[in-house]
C-alpha positions as CSV (number, residue, x, y, z in Angstrom):
1,M,-47.6,-7.8,80.2
2,Q,-47.6,-5.0,77.4
3,P,-45.6,-1.8,77.9
4,Q,-47.9,1.0,78.1
5,F,-47.0,4.2,76.1
6,E,-48.6,7.3,76.3
7,V,-48.5,9.6,73.0
8,L,-48.0,13.0,74.3
9,P,-49.2,16.1,71.6
10,P,-45.5,17.5,70.2
11,E,-44.5,20.6,72.3
12,R,-45.2,24.1,70.9
13,P,-41.9,25.7,69.6
14,L,-40.1,28.4,71.5
15,P,-40.7,32.1,69.8
16,P,-37.5,33.6,68.8
17,P,-36.2,35.4,71.5
18,R,-37.3,39.5,70.8
19,R,-34.7,42.0,70.3
20,N,-35.8,44.8,73.0
21,P,-35.2,48.0,71.1
22,G,-36.1,49.9,74.3
23,G,-32.7,48.7,75.9
24,I,-30.9,49.8,72.6
25,I,-32.7,52.8,72.9
26,G,-31.9,53.6,76.7
27,F,-28.2,52.8,76.2
28,L,-27.8,55.4,73.5
29,V,-29.5,57.6,75.7
30,A,-27.5,56.8,78.6
31,A,-24.6,57.3,76.3
32,A,-25.5,60.7,75.4
33,A,-26.2,61.4,78.9
34,I,-22.5,60.8,79.8
35,V,-20.9,62.9,77.2
36,F,-22.9,66.0,78.0
37,K,-22.2,65.6,81.5
38,F,-18.8,64.8,80.8
39,K,-18.4,66.6,77.8
40,T,-14.6,66.3,78.3
41,L,-13.8,63.1,78.6
42,G,-17.2,61.8,76.5
43,T,-16.3,63.1,73.6
44,M,-12.5,62.5,73.9
45,L,-13.2,58.7,74.3
46,L,-15.5,58.7,71.4
47,S,-12.6,60.1,69.7
48,I,-10.6,57.4,70.5
49,G,-13.0,55.0,69.7
50,A,-13.5,56.3,66.3
51,Y,-9.7,56.7,65.5
52,S,-8.9,53.2,66.8
53,L,-11.6,51.9,64.1
54,I,-8.7,52.7,61.5
55,F,-5.4,53.6,63.2
56,G,-5.8,50.7,66.4
57,W,-6.5,51.3,70.1
58,K,-2.7,52.6,70.9
59,F,-2.5,55.2,68.0
60,A,-5.8,56.4,68.5
61,A,-5.1,57.3,72.6
62,G,-1.5,58.8,72.0
63,F,-3.2,60.9,69.1
64,V,-6.2,62.1,70.7
65,L,-3.6,63.2,74.1
66,L,-1.9,65.4,72.5
67,I,-4.9,67.0,70.5
68,F,-5.7,67.9,74.2
69,V,-2.3,69.1,74.9
70,H,-3.3,71.5,72.0
71,E,-6.3,72.4,73.5
72,L,-4.7,72.8,76.6
73,G,-2.4,75.7,75.1
74,H,-5.4,77.7,74.1
75,V,-7.0,77.2,77.7
76,I,-3.7,78.4,79.6
77,A,-3.1,81.1,77.1
78,A,-7.0,82.3,77.6
79,K,-6.4,82.2,81.6
80,C,-3.4,83.9,81.6
81,Y,-5.4,87.0,79.6
82,G,-8.1,86.3,82.1
83,L,-10.7,85.4,80.1
84,P,-13.3,83.0,80.7
85,V,-12.9,79.4,78.8
86,S,-14.6,76.3,77.9
87,A,-13.0,72.7,78.5
88,P,-12.2,71.5,75.1
89,T,-14.8,69.3,73.4
90,F,-13.6,66.8,70.6
91,I,-15.2,66.0,67.5
92,P,-13.8,62.8,65.8
93,F,-11.8,63.2,62.5
94,F,-12.2,67.2,62.9
95,G,-10.1,67.6,66.2
96,A,-11.2,69.7,69.0
97,Y,-12.1,73.3,70.1
98,V,-12.6,75.3,73.3
99,T,-14.8,78.5,73.5
100,H,-13.1,81.8,75.3
101,G,-14.2,85.5,75.9
102,M,-13.3,88.2,73.2
103,P,-9.8,89.2,74.3
104,M,-8.8,92.9,74.4
105,S,-6.9,93.2,71.6
106,S,-5.7,91.8,68.5
107,Y,-2.5,90.4,69.4
108,S,-3.8,88.6,72.5
109,H,-6.0,87.2,70.3
110,A,-3.4,85.9,68.1
111,M,-1.3,84.5,70.8
112,I,-4.0,82.5,72.3
113,A,-4.6,80.9,69.1
114,Y,-0.5,80.5,68.8
115,A,-0.7,78.8,72.1
116,G,-2.2,75.5,70.9
117,P,-0.2,75.0,68.1
118,L,2.9,75.9,70.1
119,A,1.6,73.1,73.0
120,G,0.7,70.7,70.5
121,G,4.0,70.8,68.9
122,L,6.1,70.5,72.3
123,G,4.1,67.8,73.1
124,G,4.7,66.1,69.5
125,W,8.5,66.6,70.6
126,A,8.1,65.1,73.7
127,C,6.4,62.3,72.1
128,Y,9.0,61.5,69.2
129,Y,11.8,61.3,72.0
130,L,9.7,58.8,73.9
131,G,9.3,56.9,70.7
132,V,12.9,57.3,69.9
133,T,13.8,56.4,73.4
134,L,11.6,53.1,73.6
135,G,11.9,51.9,69.9
136,E,8.1,52.1,69.8
137,H,7.3,53.1,65.8
138,W,3.4,53.9,67.3
139,I,4.5,56.6,69.1
140,L,6.7,58.3,66.7
141,A,3.5,57.6,64.2
142,V,1.5,59.8,67.2
143,A,4.4,62.3,67.0
144,L,4.4,62.5,63.2
145,Y,0.5,62.7,62.5
146,T,1.0,65.8,65.7
147,F,3.6,67.7,63.8
148,G,1.9,67.6,60.2
149,L,-1.9,68.1,62.2
150,N,-0.3,71.6,63.9
151,L,1.3,72.9,61.2
152,I,-1.7,72.4,59.1
153,N,-3.5,74.2,62.0
154,L,-1.2,77.3,61.0
155,A,-2.6,77.9,57.7
156,P,-4.5,81.4,57.1
157,I,-7.4,79.7,56.5
158,P,-10.8,80.0,58.9
159,P,-11.5,78.4,61.4
160,L,-7.9,77.4,62.2
161,D,-5.6,78.9,64.0
162,G,-3.5,80.3,61.8
163,S,-6.5,82.8,60.4
164,K,-6.0,84.2,63.7
165,I,-2.2,84.8,63.9
166,W,-1.7,85.9,60.0
167,I,-4.3,88.6,60.5
168,G,-2.1,90.2,62.8
169,F,0.5,91.2,60.2
170,F,-1.9,93.4,58.3
171,R,-2.3,96.9,59.6
172,G,-5.0,97.7,57.8
173,R,-6.9,94.7,59.7
174,T,-5.1,94.8,63.4
175,P,-4.4,98.5,63.6
176,D,-3.8,98.0,67.8
177,I,-0.9,96.1,67.4
178,P,2.1,98.3,67.8
179,P,5.2,97.2,65.2
180,S,7.3,95.9,68.1
181,D,4.7,93.2,68.6
182,R,3.9,92.9,65.6
183,A,7.6,91.9,64.9
184,Y,7.7,89.1,67.8
185,L,4.5,87.7,66.4
186,G,6.6,86.8,63.3
187,I,9.3,85.7,65.0
188,F,7.3,83.4,67.2
189,L,5.4,82.4,64.1
190,A,8.4,81.5,62.1
191,A,10.1,79.2,64.7
192,L,7.1,77.3,65.7
193,I,6.9,76.6,61.9
194,A,10.2,75.6,61.9
195,G,10.2,74.1,64.7
196,L,7.2,71.8,63.5
197,I,8.5,70.9,60.1
198,L,11.6,69.9,61.3
199,G,10.0,67.4,63.5
200,C,8.0,66.4,60.4
201,L,11.3,65.2,59.2
202,E,12.9,64.0,61.8
203,T,10.2,61.6,62.8
204,W,10.2,60.4,59.3
205,G,13.5,59.5,58.9
206,N,12.9,57.2,62.1
207,L,10.1,55.6,60.9
208,P,9.9,52.3,59.1
209,P,8.0,51.8,55.7
210,P,4.2,52.4,56.5
211,S,3.9,48.7,56.0
212,D,4.7,48.2,59.3
213,L,2.9,50.3,61.2
214,A,-0.6,48.7,60.3
215,P,-3.0,48.0,63.3
216,R,-1.9,44.3,64.6
């Protein structure tokens, strides 16, 4: 008996999977909603992700954390002067900012601006000692960038913090600051600049060649 074979029609090829643009748009909308609802945390995570593309996630997390410390200095100072103040908002590769009510005097305005680099510098020194103690070069790199960033931020260039501090030395622009407070402001600023420069030099001296700091 001859076997019987049935010839079946060729199966139609399956269509290629379709990309669902609605899913991508929905994801972006959800991410934007999280950023706007949890502004500080959302923009912090966004900044960490952006920095990690270049420097690695450990450096990115440490650096953004110390930017947060800098902004907390402004927040605490504004609260001490009884001013309303916003939570920090981060902008990748540009730092972060807070907004606060108008200070009652030019001196208080200068001190609120001064508090950010002061907190950032103290955070940099804490990071430096942690890096030296643990022998972690990436922590030292975070400290070095932190010292440098806060030092640059003291330049008398708007909208940097330094522009709100240095104006306090011009009597014509800030006539409400008495000479004694102007002198205190000068001592505080000189001490902070010296501390940041010393931090840069100390950290640089404890770092290996830059090729050893490449993210792995």
